[in-house]
ZAGU-532139 format. One line per 5 residues: number of its first residue (from 1); their letters; for each residue x, y, z of C-alpha. Coordinates in pm, 1 decimal. Last residue first. Layout:
N
NUM = a = X Y Z  ... .
***
This chain:
513
513 = kdrin = 25813.0 15028.4 1843.3  25727.2 14700.2 1676.1  25913.3 14709.0 1345.8  25799.0 14719.0 983.2  26089.0 14684.4 739.1 .
508 = lenml = 25863.4 14644.1 433.1  26001.9 14301.0 339.7  26030.3 14185.6 701.6  25681.6 14304.5 800.8  25544.8 14162.9 476.4 .
503 = rsvyt = 25689.9 13819.9 561.0  25535.7 13824.5 909.1  25196.7 13922.4 765.6  25235.9 13639.5 511.8  25294.2 13389.9 793.9 .
498 = rqidl = 24969.9 13509.1 955.5  24779.7 13419.2 637.2  24567.7 13690.8 470.6  24222.0 13838.6 529.4  24360.7 14178.6 642.8 .
493 = ikatk = 24147.8 14158.5 959.5  24244.5 13794.7 1021.6  24612.1 13866.2 954.8  24605.7 14152.2 1205.4  24453.7 13927.7 1473.0 .
488 = tqnwn = 24729.1 13667.6 1418.8  25003.8 13931.6 1400.6  24921.6 14087.3 1737.9  25103.1 14421.8 1728.2  24869.4 14571.9 1989.5 .
483 = nekli = 24572.6 14521.2 1753.5  24529.2 14885.9 1653.0  24908.9 14911.4 1620.6  24915.4 14616.0 1378.3  24633.5 14770.3 1172.0 .
478 = rtiya = 24825.7 15101.4 1143.0  25151.9 14928.3 1056.3  24971.7 14732.6 783.6  24833.7 15057.7 639.2  25158.9 15251.6 648.0 .
473 = kkfnd = 25366.7 14968.0 502.8  25109.0 14889.2 235.2  25090.9 15258.2 138.4  25468.6 15288.9 120.2  25496.6 14976.6 -94.0 .
468 = laskl = 25218.2 15097.6 -325.1  25376.7 15441.9 -360.7  25721.0 15295.7 -427.6  25582.1 15062.1 -691.3  25388.1 15347.6 -854.6 .
463 = tkdds = 25705.5 15552.8 -896.4  25714.1 15902.1 -739.6  26043.4 15868.6 -551.5  26121.9 16222.9 -429.4  25816.9 16245.1 -201.9 .
458 = sayne = 25529.1 16490.1 -251.5  25311.5 16236.1 -432.6  25366.4 15988.4 -149.2  25231.2 16230.1 112.2  24929.3 16327.5 -97.4 .
453 = asdra = 24849.0 15962.6 -167.9  24867.3 15879.0 202.6  24628.3 16159.6 294.0  24383.5 16046.5 27.9  24408.2 15678.2 125.8 .
448 = fdssn = 24349.5 15753.5 494.9  24067.1 15997.7 428.8  23888.0 15771.6 179.7  23610.9 15664.2 412.2  23510.6 15300.7 389.2 .
443 = eikei = 23881.4 15214.2 402.8  24056.3 14939.2 212.8  23843.0 14989.7 -94.3  23820.6 14661.7 -281.9  24040.4 14608.5 -587.0 .
438 = qlrld = 23826.6 14439.5 -851.7  24084.1 14327.5 -1106.4  24003.3 14404.7 -1470.3  24342.4 14276.2 -1594.2  24317.9 14493.5 -1906.9 .
433 = dasiy = 24320.1 14808.0 -1690.8  24667.0 14719.4 -1558.7  24797.9 14699.5 -1915.4  24898.0 14398.5 -2123.7  25182.4 14490.2 -2360.9 .
428 = nekgv = 25249.4 14424.1 -2731.1  24894.8 14362.9 -2859.3  24584.6 14537.2 -2735.8  24409.0 14380.5 -2440.5  24049.1 14256.6 -2424.9 .
423 = ivara = 24103.4 13883.5 -2483.1  24456.4 13866.1 -2343.4  24340.0 14049.3 -2030.4  24057.7 13799.2 -1976.7  24300.2 13506.6 -1996.7 .
418 = vanel = 24533.6 13693.3 -1757.4  24255.5 13746.5 -1503.1  24129.6 13388.5 -1541.2  24479.7 13249.5 -1480.9  24532.8 13470.8 -1176.4 .
413 = ering = 24196.2 13362.0 -1033.9  24289.2 12995.3 -1078.6  24632.4 13061.1 -927.6  24489.3 13203.0 -602.2  24117.9 13290.0 -572.2 .
408 = pwtyy = 24194.8 13533.7 -287.4  24464.8 13685.9 -511.3  24608.7 13959.2 -279.4  24654.4 14228.2 -548.4  24970.8 14437.4 -509.4 .
403 = hllhk = 25191.7 14191.7 -698.4  24975.2 14175.2 -1011.9  24910.7 14548.0 -978.6  25282.2 14626.3 -992.0  25322.8 14407.9 -1299.6 .
398 = asdsf = 25025.0 14577.1 -1469.4  25170.9 14923.3 -1396.4  25505.1 14817.0 -1545.2  25333.2 14692.0 -1862.0  25302.6 14317.5 -1905.8 .
393 = gkfrk = 25470.5 14104.7 -2173.2  25570.6 14102.7 -2538.2  25221.1 14008.5 -2654.6  25111.7 13860.5 -2986.9  24759.9 13739.4 -3062.6 .
388 = nseea = 24634.0 13416.2 -3222.4  24374.5 13372.0 -2946.7  24505.4 13027.1 -2848.1  24864.4 13150.9 -2872.2  24783.7 13457.0 -2663.9 .
383 = ykrmf = 24612.4 13228.3 -2413.2  24923.0 13016.7 -2348.1  25177.2 13297.8 -2373.0  24986.7 13511.5 -2120.2  24930.7 13211.5 -1891.6 .
378 = yesls = 25306.0 13141.7 -1879.6  25393.5 13507.9 -1820.5  25136.6 13526.4 -1539.0  25276.8 13210.2 -1380.5  25641.2 13323.9 -1397.1 .
373 = didep = 25560.3 13669.7 -1258.7  25330.6 13549.1 -979.0  25554.5 13266.6 -854.6  25782.0 13494.0 -647.5  25467.9 13604.9 -460.6 .
368 = realp = 25468.8 13279.3 -261.4  25256.3 13348.4 47.5  24993.3 13544.3 -149.2  24967.3 13248.5 -389.7  24822.7 13033.1 -112.8 .
363 = pirln = 25039.9 12767.1 53.6  25006.8 12397.3 -41.5  24995.7 12173.2 265.9  25105.9 11811.8 215.6  24976.4 11577.2 484.5 .
358 = yvnlr = 25097.4 11219.1 504.8  24882.6 10951.1 669.1  24588.5 11193.8 659.2  24356.2 10978.0 450.4  24325.5 10689.6 695.6 .
353 = yflde = 24306.4 10935.5 986.4  24019.7 11122.1 819.1  23838.6 10796.8 738.3  23845.2 10696.2 1105.7  23711.2 11038.0 1209.9 .
348 = rfkge = 23419.8 11023.0 968.0  23324.6 11363.6 827.9  23020.4 11582.0 901.8  23002.3 11506.9 1275.5  23091.9 11863.6 1373.6 .
343 = rvmke = 23419.8 11752.7 1531.7  23506.7 11557.9 1215.6  23419.9 11862.3 1000.8  23660.9 12068.5 1211.3  23935.6 11813.0 1150.0 .
338 = lnknt = 23845.6 11814.3 779.7  23911.5 12187.5 744.7  23810.6 12236.3 382.2  24018.2 12306.4 71.2  24052.8 11935.1 3.4 .
333 = aailr = 24277.3 11683.4 -167.4  24307.7 11303.6 -170.9  24580.4 11075.6 -306.0  24509.3 10702.2 -306.3  24745.6 10431.7 -426.2 .
328 = vdvsi = 24553.8 10150.7 -594.1  24601.6 9774.1 -610.0  24250.3 9637.9 -661.9  24026.5 9357.3 -532.6  23666.7 9314.0 -652.0 .
323 = tkssg = 23398.6 9148.1 -438.8  23095.4 9006.6 -622.9  22767.1 9103.0 -455.3  22656.2 9325.7 -744.0  22398.5 9604.3 -788.0 .
318 = vkefk = 22649.9 9884.9 -735.0  22996.3 9733.6 -773.6  23154.7 9569.4 -472.0  23470.8 9677.5 -289.3  23822.7 9566.5 -189.1 .
313 = reqia = 24153.6 9748.0 -132.5  24121.5 9638.5 232.1  24180.5 9964.9 416.9  24123.3 10213.3 135.7  23818.6 10030.7 -6.7 .
308 = rllks = 23681.9 9987.1 346.0  23712.0 10359.6 417.1  23548.0 10441.4 83.3  23248.6 10226.4 180.2  23228.2 10400.1 518.0 .
303 = qlelp = 23249.9 10744.5 353.7  22954.7 10680.4 125.4  22683.6 10767.5 380.8  22870.1 11084.1 480.9  22849.5 11226.3 129.0 .
298 = legie = 23191.4 11316.1 -20.2  23229.6 11695.9 -37.6  23534.4 11695.8 193.1  23717.0 11483.5 -65.8  23739.9 11789.4 -292.4 .
293 = dlflv = 23974.3 11600.3 -528.5  24006.3 11222.9 -513.3  24318.8 11119.3 -706.5  24340.8 10745.7 -779.2  24692.5 10625.5 -860.5 .
288 = ggdav = 24809.9 10319.1 -1053.2  24788.1 9941.0 -1051.7  24407.8 9946.9 -1066.1  24293.7 10302.5 -1150.7  24008.2 10180.1 -1376.1 .
283 = efrgk = 23885.1 9959.8 -1090.0  23880.0 10246.3 -839.3  23721.6 10479.5 -1096.7  23425.5 10247.8 -1145.7  23392.0 9999.9 -1430.5 .
278 = rdfda = 23059.2 9994.5 -1608.9  22820.8 9715.1 -1698.4  22560.7 9830.0 -1951.0  22220.6 10000.4 -1972.9  22223.7 10152.0 -1623.5 .
273 = ntfsg = 21960.7 10407.5 -1731.3  21749.0 10342.1 -1419.8  21933.5 10138.8 -1157.3  22121.1 9808.1 -1120.9  22012.4 9701.4 -1469.7 .
268 = kvhgf = 22365.0 9643.2 -1602.4  22625.1 9627.0 -1328.3  22775.5 9926.6 -1153.6  23110.1 10097.0 -1089.4  23290.3 10166.7 -761.1 .
263 = lesei = 23374.9 10536.9 -772.8  23136.7 10659.7 -1042.2  22856.6 10427.3 -926.2  22888.1 10555.3 -570.2  22895.9 10915.7 -700.8 .
258 = ltpsl = 22569.2 10876.3 -890.0  22304.1 10986.1 -639.0  22530.5 11247.6 -479.5  22583.7 11398.2 -828.0  22951.5 11438.9 -909.6 .
253 = sacnv = 23119.8 11779.5 -938.9  23219.2 11807.8 -572.0  23386.9 11464.5 -564.5  23623.7 11562.4 -845.1  23773.5 11230.2 -954.5 .
248 = rvfpk = 24107.4 11198.0 -1136.4  24255.2 10867.7 -1250.8  24628.5 10815.7 -1308.5  24666.5 10472.5 -1468.6  25013.8 10312.5 -1490.8 .
243 = gkrss = 25303.2 10486.1 -1665.4  25433.0 10626.4 -1338.1  25349.4 10381.2 -1060.0  25711.7 10375.0 -937.9  25660.8 10733.5 -825.1 .
238 = nlyiq = 25792.4 11072.1 -941.1  25515.1 11123.8 -1198.3  25248.4 11020.1 -945.2  25364.8 11259.7 -672.9  25395.6 11532.2 -939.2 .
233 = eafle = 25038.7 11473.3 -1054.2  24912.5 11512.7 -697.1  25108.4 11840.2 -680.5  24930.3 11959.1 -995.2  24592.1 11864.1 -846.5 .
228 = kgvgs = 24657.2 12081.1 -540.6  24721.0 12388.9 -756.7  24640.0 12680.5 -524.0  24289.0 12736.2 -669.5  24083.3 12666.5 -358.1 .
223 = egtil = 24286.2 12697.5 -40.3  24518.5 12423.2 73.1  24538.1 12059.4 171.2  24688.3 11753.5 3.6  24618.0 11427.0 187.6 .
218 = vtsng = 24855.4 11145.4 90.3  24783.0 10774.3 132.0  25087.7 10554.1 179.0  25243.8 10370.8 -115.4  25598.6 10501.1 -82.7 .
213 = havik = 25840.4 10649.5 -337.0  25633.6 10963.4 -398.7  25677.2 11084.1 -38.4  26043.8 11169.7 -96.6  26001.1 11329.9 -438.6 .
208 = veell = 25706.4 11533.6 -306.9  25918.7 11678.6 -24.4  26171.1 11801.6 -279.8  25876.5 11947.2 -471.7  25760.8 12125.5 -155.6 .
203 = nkvvp = 26105.6 12280.4 -111.6  26095.2 12419.8 -466.2  25743.6 12546.2 -395.9  25870.4 12743.9 -94.4  26174.9 12869.1 -284.7 .
198 = ssyvf = 25949.3 13044.6 -538.2  25993.0 13027.0 -915.5  25708.6 12804.7 -1036.1  25542.6 12650.7 -1341.5  25430.9 12287.0 -1357.7 .
193 = nhfky = 25279.0 12214.0 -1697.5  24960.5 12016.2 -1650.9  24933.2 11645.9 -1723.9  24744.0 11447.9 -1989.0  24724.1 11069.9 -1954.1 .
188 = dpket = 24737.9 10881.5 -2284.8  24562.7 10547.7 -2239.9  24766.1 10223.7 -2283.6  24627.2 10012.4 -2566.1  24450.1 9685.6 -2485.5 .
183 = snetf = 24114.0 9853.5 -2534.6  23792.2 9771.7 -2351.3  23841.2 10030.9 -2076.6  23973.3 10278.5 -2333.6  23659.6 10249.8 -2547.0 .
178 = renea = 23437.7 10303.1 -2242.1  23651.8 10602.5 -2145.3  23625.5 10742.9 -2498.5  23247.4 10711.4 -2487.9  23243.7 10890.1 -2153.4 .
173 = rlakf = 23468.6 11164.0 -2298.6  23238.6 11204.4 -2599.6  22933.1 11228.4 -2375.5  23111.3 11475.6 -2148.3  23208.2 11695.5 -2445.1 .
168 = kecnk = 22851.7 11686.4 -2579.5  22719.5 11791.2 -2238.6  22978.7 12070.6 -2221.6  22879.0 12191.2 -2567.5  22518.2 12214.5 -2449.9 .
163 = faail = 22622.3 12402.1 -2135.3  22831.7 12639.5 -2348.8  22537.5 12717.3 -2579.1  22319.6 12786.6 -2274.2  22587.3 13008.7 -2119.5 .
158 = sgsil = 22630.5 13209.1 -2440.3  22254.7 13255.1 -2470.0  22251.9 13391.7 -2115.0  22421.3 13704.9 -2250.7  22091.7 13842.9 -2378.3 .
153 = evakl = 21889.6 13744.5 -2071.1  22149.3 13924.6 -1858.6  22113.3 14244.5 -2065.1  21732.6 14221.0 -2073.2  21704.5 14206.8 -1694.7 .
148 = dditf = 21945.4 14494.8 -1641.0  21758.7 14700.6 -1902.3  21432.8 14625.2 -1717.0  21590.2 14792.9 -1416.2  21729.4 14681.9 -1080.5 .
143 = aqsdi = 21664.0 14927.8 -800.1  21937.3 15166.4 -684.0  22154.7 15106.1 -378.4  22472.5 15191.3 -579.3  22606.2 14838.7 -530.6 .
138 = knffe = 22281.9 14685.1 -654.2  22105.5 14465.4 -398.3  22057.3 14101.2 -499.4  22106.6 13902.2 -820.3  21939.0 13571.1 -907.4 .
133 = aigyt = 22029.8 13344.7 -1198.8  21761.7 13080.0 -1247.6  21823.1 12737.0 -1396.1  21876.5 12535.0 -1711.6  21517.4 12518.7 -1836.3 .
128 = hesdr = 21505.7 12302.1 -2149.0  21380.8 12270.5 -2504.9  21284.6 12617.3 -2629.0  21571.1 12779.9 -2440.2  21615.8 12858.2 -2074.1 .
123 = ilisl = 21793.6 13070.9 -1814.2  21521.3 13246.1 -1612.8  21661.3 13565.3 -1461.6  21561.4 13666.7 -1108.4  21647.5 14026.5 -1006.5 .
118 = msdik = 21623.5 14142.3 -646.7  21597.5 14457.1 -442.1  21638.0 14541.9 -74.0  21734.6 14197.3 54.5  21914.6 14158.4 388.4 .
113 = fdpln = 22069.3 13810.8 421.4  22041.3 13587.0 726.7  21698.6 13445.8 637.5  21784.9 13353.8 276.5  21500.5 13112.4 192.4 .
108 = ekays = 21243.4 13300.7 401.9  21373.9 13635.8 274.6  21321.5 13528.2 -86.2  20962.5 13422.5 -17.2  20895.4 13756.9 157.2 .
103 = ldvng = 21028.1 13941.2 -147.8  20794.2 13733.4 -362.7  20490.0 13870.7 -183.1  20646.4 14217.2 -153.9  20661.9 14299.7 -522.1 .
98 = fvnml = 20524.8 14081.8 -798.1  20647.2 14269.2 -1105.5  20845.3 14594.4 -1091.4  21061.9 14577.4 -780.0  21108.7 14203.0 -813.9 .
93 = nishq = 21235.5 14209.1 -1170.3  21121.1 13862.4 -1267.7  21223.1 13637.6 -1556.5  20973.5 13422.7 -1746.7  20833.8 13069.7 -1746.7 .
88 = ceicr = 20539.2 13136.1 -1507.6  20603.2 12822.4 -1302.4  20981.6 12828.1 -1345.6  21008.2 13194.3 -1249.2  20777.2 13138.2 -948.3 .
83 = lavsk = 21001.4 12852.8 -835.2  21300.1 13087.8 -849.6  21106.5 13349.2 -650.9  21069.0 13093.1 -376.2  20822.2 12878.3 -190.9 .
78 = kelfr = 20992.1 12664.3 68.8  21246.4 12381.9 83.0  21518.9 12550.3 -120.8  21803.7 12299.0 -124.6  22153.6 12389.3 -10.6 .
73 = gkykl = 22468.1 12332.6 -217.0  22581.5 12693.3 -193.3  22391.6 12870.6 86.4  22704.4 12930.2 296.2  22846.8 13155.7 25.1 .
68 = laega = 22557.9 13404.2 55.1  22684.0 13646.1 322.1  23031.4 13669.0 164.8  22899.9 13745.0 -184.0  22879.0 13493.6 -464.5 .
63 = afrce = 22680.6 13168.9 -468.4  22653.8 12887.3 -721.3  22455.0 12560.0 -726.7  22167.1 12654.7 -496.5  21929.5 12359.5 -535.8 .
58 = lkntf = 21558.0 12355.0 -623.7  21414.6 12011.0 -554.1  21322.8 11731.7 -795.2  21558.1 11503.6 -596.2  21728.2 11342.3 -898.1 .
53 = rnlei = 21671.0 11614.4 -1158.9  21792.8 11888.8 -925.8  21608.0 12201.9 -1040.7  21865.4 12479.8 -1066.2  21952.9 12789.6 -867.8 .
48 = fvsne = 22234.6 13032.7 -940.0  22308.9 13279.0 -661.2  22417.5 13642.5 -653.2  22568.3 13920.0 -444.9  22814.4 14184.4 -566.4 .
43 = snvik = 22573.8 14371.2 -795.6  22628.8 14624.4 -1075.7  22394.2 14460.8 -1330.2  22673.1 14415.8 -1586.7  22943.8 14338.4 -1329.8 .
38 = maeqm = 22725.0 14072.5 -1169.9  22677.1 13916.1 -1514.3  23055.7 13882.2 -1549.1  23087.9 13693.9 -1219.6  22779.2 13482.2 -1295.1 .
33 = fvsll = 22900.8 13372.4 -1639.5  23256.7 13293.4 -1528.5  23131.9 13093.5 -1227.6  22880.8 12899.0 -1437.1  23140.2 12797.3 -1692.6 .
28 = eeend = 23380.5 12709.7 -1408.6  23124.5 12477.0 -1251.1  23024.3 12329.2 -1586.8  23379.3 12221.8 -1671.4  23468.7 12091.4 -2018.6 .
23 = cklsi = 23412.7 12402.8 -2231.8  23613.9 12635.5 -2006.2  23809.9 12833.5 -2268.6  23497.1 12899.6 -2480.0  23335.4 13048.2 -2170.6 .
18 = lssie = 23608.4 13311.4 -2153.4  23552.5 13420.8 -2514.2  23172.6 13438.4 -2492.6  23190.3 13613.2 -2155.7  23440.3 13869.6 -2285.4 .
13 = lfskl = 23229.1 13941.1 -2594.8  22916.9 13992.2 -2381.4  23113.3 14210.6 -2140.4  23224.4 14429.6 -2431.3  22864.3 14458.2 -2549.9 .
8 = daltk = 22753.4 14553.2 -2198.0  23021.8 14822.6 -2180.7  22925.3 14957.0 -2522.0  22558.7 14970.2 -2423.0  22644.3 15152.9 -2100.5 .
3 = snm = 22868.7 15399.1 -2290.7  22589.7 15499.6 -2530.3  22549.5 15383.0 -2892.1 .
***
């Protein structure tokens, strides 16, 4: 068995294990699968396309790669390689099968993205087509091979099994919700453990205790993965509504055609498959708190109805003219710039002001590095227990890497990295290699890094922490000088917050000379 086969087998085991941890969330299942598949085929750009059962159009459900992110959520209006896969019911290696005809289709649907080679994998079983995973441009500039195609087809079985389990989980949860709605017993609301060590989060929790005592709407903002839902839970747990319903709604995960029914409910016969009356989330949350996550994804046509529900605490179910009144406190969260969306006409201005009565900004993990150790230790214990493995902690090199990495995916990315490390790591200590973090090259040419490494290796302090600190200081100083010590421009180039640049300058003793 060659090294490539062993690597693919290891990835298959990792995918199977990681997917088993995300059985209730299709978006995270898909993200784990696509990220691992990209490693197998050696590509940094991919999309996952599925046939939307309500519009009967092909929709881009997942995108990876900076140039492709803007295509997530878009429909493919023209001919495409994905459509060809569905029509012929098999995967396509573009370089080996249909060639330039399909390449032109791909370029029409992704006009701003340069495509040299492409792999389209049909994800299906004997009963159903789940979608098409497409990969573009191998990192080494080589063409995709039949082995690449077969490897992704092989691991796709894990995704299909996970999707089926997810459907079963949703059906059971829906049945449980219907039982709870008709039950006189108080439902058991599950809350996350809140783990932190940083002063900035401590201050935020003090702020939470103050805002919790009112009934005003709260808008929680911050990057994806920073823990906005956990802060919403803390507002609820510190409020007089504790013990009453706490209802979560992820606006991004709901179908645009069903989101009105999910929020406001429906009566029997109001649309196809509406076989019984159903309470909406507003009605279920009566007396308690309704948490609307990813509020920026709410369709424009529904925003007026939400505005009325917030203002008057009244609404009508789909298919009914009867007005229902509720007592609900609303907490909303988003990782988008709603003010910009208002200017672009994508979000109602009046709804924005109704939501933004009190704004709570959650900083990214890079701005609160004190939380990294406590969070990583917590996730290690959690997943070690689930995997029946024993770990004492992280090796020194792993700890240094945890602090060196910038965590663009924030706490969610940290959790996935530690979960992956627990799966592949040997017991006692998790190593830096176990974390499998993709550290991008800071310089296209390695001259700067090579010269720096030689200088650090000749110094008296040869520890990895010292080398990393020295490298960060030298590199940040260089970027600051190139931008006339403008911290805002430097932060943009480094892809971090300006406040974090200021903190690094203090920590690393960087001074404008």
